[in-house]
N, C-alpha and C positions, 0 to 999 in steps of 0.2 A: 253636965252629967245627968241632971234631973230630966232634961228633955229626952236624952237617949233612953233612960230608964222608962220614961212614960211612953216612948214610942214602942217599946217591947211589951209593956203591960197593957196598952190600949186595946188590943184585940180581945184579951181576956175580960177586961172590965166591960167593954161594949157587948160582948157575947153574954155575959152574966146579966146585964141589964135587959138584953133581948130575951133571955130565958124567963126572967121575971115577967116581962110584958106578955110573952106567949102563955105562961101559966095563968096569969090573971085573965087573959082573953079566953082561954079555954074554959074557965069557970063561968064566964058570962055568956058563952056560946050555947045555943040550944040545938042547932042542927048537928047531926052525927057526921056528915061529910066534912063540915068545917072543923070539927074536933079532930078528925082523922088528918086533915091537912096541917093543923096546928101541931099534932104529934110528929108528923113528918118534918116540919120545920124545926122542932126541938131536936130531933135526931140529927138533922143537918147541922145544927149549931154545935152539937156534941162532936160530930165529925170534924167540923171546922176547928174546934179547940184541939183536937187530936192532931190535925194537920199542922197547926201553928206550933204545937209542942214538939212534933217530929223535927221541925226545922230549928226550933229554939234550943233544944238540947245540944245538937252538934255545934251550934254557934257558941254556946258557953264552953263546951269542951275544947273547941278549937282556940278559944281565947287563952286557955291554959297551955295548950300544946304549942302555941307560938314561941314560948320561951325555950322549948326543947327542940323543935323541928324547924324553926325559923320560918321561911317563906312557904313551906309545904302546907302549913296549917291555914294559910289565907284562902285556899280554895273553898273549904266548907264554910268559912266565914262569909265570903262573897255570895256563894250560892244560897246560903240560909237567909242572908239579908234581902237578896232579890226575891226569893220565894215568899218571905213574910210580907214584903211591901206589895207584891202582886196580890196576895190573898187579902190584905187590908183594902186595897183599891177595889177589888171585886166585891168585897162585902159592902163597901160604901156606895159604889156606883151602880151595882147591879142588884144585889140582894135587897137592900132597904127600899129601893124603888119598886120592886116587884112583890114584896112580901104580902101586902094587903090584897093585891090583885090575885095572888095565888090562893089565899085563904078563902076569899069570896068567889073564886073561879070566874072573875070578871076582868077581861083584858083592858077594859076602859079605866080601871083604877091605877094603871101604871103611871107613876109620876114622871113628868118630863122636866126635871130640873136641869 
């Protein structure tokens, strides 16, 4: 049960750590262009949290509806789980590799892990 709960909370905790990282980076940055890019990444992270929440709320609601509607409530449950897992994968495999390259505007900084 704890692993399942951690799976749903992980995007929120990761994004909050990322927001802290970006705010500290913005304080240390001198160039205005880099500060603008950091603000754009902060806005992106807020939108990412909204996206995760949009699919997390129907997931919770459909858990309660399963008792009343039987199998009809499994559709939002499945769709929400798939969309959350896709968002988490994109965040880990695409966003984190390209974040520093975007801030510095240098494609050579993209990590090839």
